[in-house]
N, C-alpha and C positions, 0 to 999 in steps of 0.2 A: 247105883244106889237108887232105890225107889223114892219118889218124891212124896212128901206128906200131903194129904188133902186138907181142904178147908174144914171139913167135918172133924178130921183127926186133930187139927190145931185147936178147934173149939173145945173138944173133949179134954185135951191136955191142959188148956188154959182155964177150963171151967167157966166158959162163957158161951153165948149163943153163936150160931153160924153167922147171924146178921152182924154181930159185933166184930167178928173176924173179918167179914167182908168190908165193913167200914174202915177198919184199920189198914187192911192191905190195899184198899183203893182210895184211902184218904178222903172218905166221905163221912160227914157228920162229926159230932163231938164224942170222944172216948177218953176216959180217965187216963192220965199219963202212965200210971202203974200198969193198967191193963194193956195199953198200947205197947209198952216196952216188953211186957210178958209175951204178947202175941207175936211180935216181931222176932223175939229171941227164939221161940219155938219154931216159927216159920223158917228162919235162917238155918237153924240146926237140922230141920227136916228137909232142907233143900227145896223148899217151895219157891216157885218163881212165876211172876207175871211181869209184864212190861213195867208197870208202875213200881212194884215192889223191888224188882231187880235194879231198876234205875236208881231208886232211892238209896239202896244199899251201896250201889256203885259210887254214887256221888259222895256220900258221907261228908259233904262239905256244902257251903252255901252256893246257890246259883243266883248270880247277880243280874238284875235287869236295870239298865240305865233309862231313866225317863227324862227326855229333853222336851219340856213343855213350858209355856208361860204359866203364870199363876196370878195374873193381875185383875181378874174379874170373876164373877160368879160362875160363868160358863166353864172356865178352865179349872176352877176349884172343884166343880162337880165332876169334871173329867178325872181329876186326880183322886177324888173320893172313890170313884169306881175302881181305879187301879189299886187303891189301898184295900178295898173290900176283897178283891180277888187275891191280892198278895197275902192277906190274912188267912184266906181259905187254904192257900197252898204253903203256908209257912212251915208246916211239918215236913215238907220236902226240901226245906232249906232255901226257898225262894226269898230273896231280899231285894227290895226296891230302893234304888239310889237316885235322887232327884238332882237334875241340873237345870235350874230355872233360868230362863233368859228374858231379857227386856225386848219386847216387840218393837220398841222405838229404835232399837240399835242393832244393826246387822252384825256388828263386831261381837256384840253380846251373844248372839246365837252361835256364831262361829267359835268363839272362845269356850263357851260352855260345852258345845258339842265335842270340841277337841279334848277337853279335860275328861269328858265322859268316855270317849274312845280310848284315850290313854290309860284309863283305869281297867281296861280289858274286861268289859262285861261279857256275859254269855249271850245277851240279847238287848235290844234297844227299842224303846217306844218313842216316837216323835211325831210332830205335826209339821208337814212341809209348807209352812206359811211363806217362807222366803225362797222362791224357786232356785235362783242361781246358787245361793249358799247351800241349799239342801242338796243340789247335785254334787257339790264338792264333798259334803259330809257323807253322802251315800257311797261315793266312790271310795272314800277312806274306810267305810264299814265293809265294803266288798273286799278290799285288799286284805283286811284282817279276818275275813270270813265270819263276820258277826251278823247274824240275822236281825232284821229290823222290821217293825210293824208301823205303818202309818195310821194315825187317827185323825178325824175331822176332815181332812182333804187328801187328795191323791196327787201324784206328780208323775207324768209319763217319763219314760227313759230311765227309771230308777230301780225297777224290779224289786220291790219290797217283798218280804215273806207274805204279807197280807196288807190290804187296805181295809180299814173299818170306818165307815162313815156314809154320808149320803152322796148321791149324785148331785153335785152343785148346780150343774146346768139344768137338770130336771127341777131342782128346787126353785130356780128362777122362773122357769116356765109355769110352775104351779102358782107362784106368787102373782104372776101376770094374769093368770086365769081367775084367781080369787078377786083381784082388783077389778076385773072386767065383768064379773057376774051381773047380768041384767043390762049390760051395755053392748048391744049387738054390733054397733059400729065402732067400738073401741072407745076407751075412756082416757082422758088426759091424765098423765101420771108423772109424778116426780120420783126420781131415784136419788136418794141422799147418800153421799159418801163423806166420811170424816177423814181428813187428811192425817190425823195423828196416827191412826193404825191402818186405815183402809188402803192407803197408797202402797202398802207393802204386802197386801194380802191377795194372793192369786185366787183363793176360793171366792172372794167377793166379785172378782172379775168374771168368773164363770157363772155366778148367779145372775149378774147383770146381763151377760151375754144371753143366758137362757130367757130372761125377761123380754129382751128385745126380739129374740127368736119367735116368741109367742105371737107378737104383733105381726111379724112377717108371715108366719104360718096362716094367720087369720085374715091377712090382707088389709090390716089396719094401717092407717097413716103413721109412719115411724116418727113424724114430727110431733105426734101426741106425747112422745116421751121426752122428758127433759132431765138431764143429770145435774144435780146441784152439789157443788163442793162446799163443805163446811170446814173452815179452818180450825177454830177452837170453840167458838161460842155458837151454840145451837140457835141462838136468837137471830143469827144471820139469815135464817130461812124466812123471816117475816116479810121482807120486801117482795120476795118471789110469790109467797102466798097471797099477799095483799093485791098484787097485780091481777090475779085470777079472781079473788073474792070480790073485788070492786066491780067486776063484770058479772057477779052472781054466777060464776062458773065453778062447777064441781072440779076439784083437783084431788086425785087419789095419790097416796104416797107408799113407796116401797123402801124399807130400810133393810138392807141385806145383811145386817149384823144384829147384835143384841141390844142396840140402843134405841129401839122404837119408842120406848117410854119417854125419852127425852123429847123426841119430836112430837109425840102425842100431847104432852103438856103444853108445848108451844102452840099447837093448833087450838087447843082448848082455850088458852089465854087469848088467842086472837078473836075468839067468839064466833067462829064459823065452822065448828065441828060438823054441823049438819051437811056441809058441802064436801066433806072428806071421808075417805075410807083408808084405813092404815093396815098394812101387812108388814110384820117384822119376823125376827128369828129369836128363838131361845126362851125357855121358861125360867127366866131369872125372876127374882122377887118383884122388881119394879114393873116388869112386863105383866106379871100375874095380876098385880094391883090394877094396872090399866085395863086388862081384860075384864076384870070384875066390875070396873067403873065404866065400861063400854067406851073407853077412849081409844082402844085398839080392837079391831074386828077379828083379825086372824094372826096367830103365831105359828110358825113352822118349827116344830120341836125336833131337835137332833138327838135326844137321848144320850147326852155326853157320859152319864154314869155307866150306861150299858156299853158304850164304846170303850171306856177305860177297862171295864171288867173283861170284855172280850179280847182286848189286846193282851192282857196277862194270860188269859186262858189259851190264846193262840200260841204264845211262846212256850207255855207249859206243855202243850200237845206236841210241839216240835222238839223241844229240848229234853223233855223227860219221856214222853210216850213215843217219840219219833214216828208220829203218824202223818198222813197226808194232810196238808193245810189248804183250805179254800182261799185262793189268793185275793178274791174280791168279796168282802162281806158287807153288802149294802144295807144300810139302815133305812127303814121305811120313812116316807115323808109324812109325818104326823101333823095334821091340821088341828090346832087347838083353838077353841072359841070359849066364850064365857060359859056356854051350856055344857060343854064336855070337859071343862077344865079339871074337875075333880078326878077324872080318870087318867089325866096325863101326868099327875104329880107322883 
């Protein structure tokens, strides 16, 4: 039996060829009545594309389990990107189911992941923030033949369908380069870690390793770098800052997470901001304010919303289109300053 063409479908439905194309390839907005009419004619006429055939074959929901934290603006933005993509593909039956975990608690990650896997999703999106626990979860996903996509950070030995995020080590190298602009012999720098979350985050380890690598590459004295551990109260940084400020010594700061704004306010309160340059991560509201007020010089932007969107699109391409997937989808290292801030939002 001859297959109907797009032009013939358009004629029978009384719509344009463009409208038929949007319906069959799930692009753009089309009225529900028109969509149903076009799909009915296409099915009766034995029309077939990968997208159309797959959508007819499914005739059911395609569930994606999202295993991510949701405790700050960065992760909420990541989830926003996932929601946007899920909405775009909702006509194909894609449903996002969330399994939010507490980053303070390893058991929370394991428990939520186990619940997600037991629900038998067709695909999974997760961030491998806890290496050992992630290895266990990825093995369970492989045993059940469930494809999974990493966002934010990668983890060797796990073979995800794709990793979507930045090269953390290169991000650390970039941060060191920014802090040392104009200091040809190397600048004294503090790296600040917060024990509440940072102690469990492998991504931050990689950024810090990259930062130190830059000093080695340039032949700078590694003793110029000092790691400062902050337990709970960011004011704990003051004794360290004062030690250097009392000698009228410049001390630059690298905060390898989204909390640069907290440190920036403490430096300003100390009254010696002219001796410090600050580099941090993520365009959250508080960091944006500090950029505008020139309390922070540079923010490395990870585009979490784009990461979330690409994660859903990657699973869509695999599960519905059955196309080849690029296993490493690296996000560029965007440097945001007060002057180009408007373009990074």
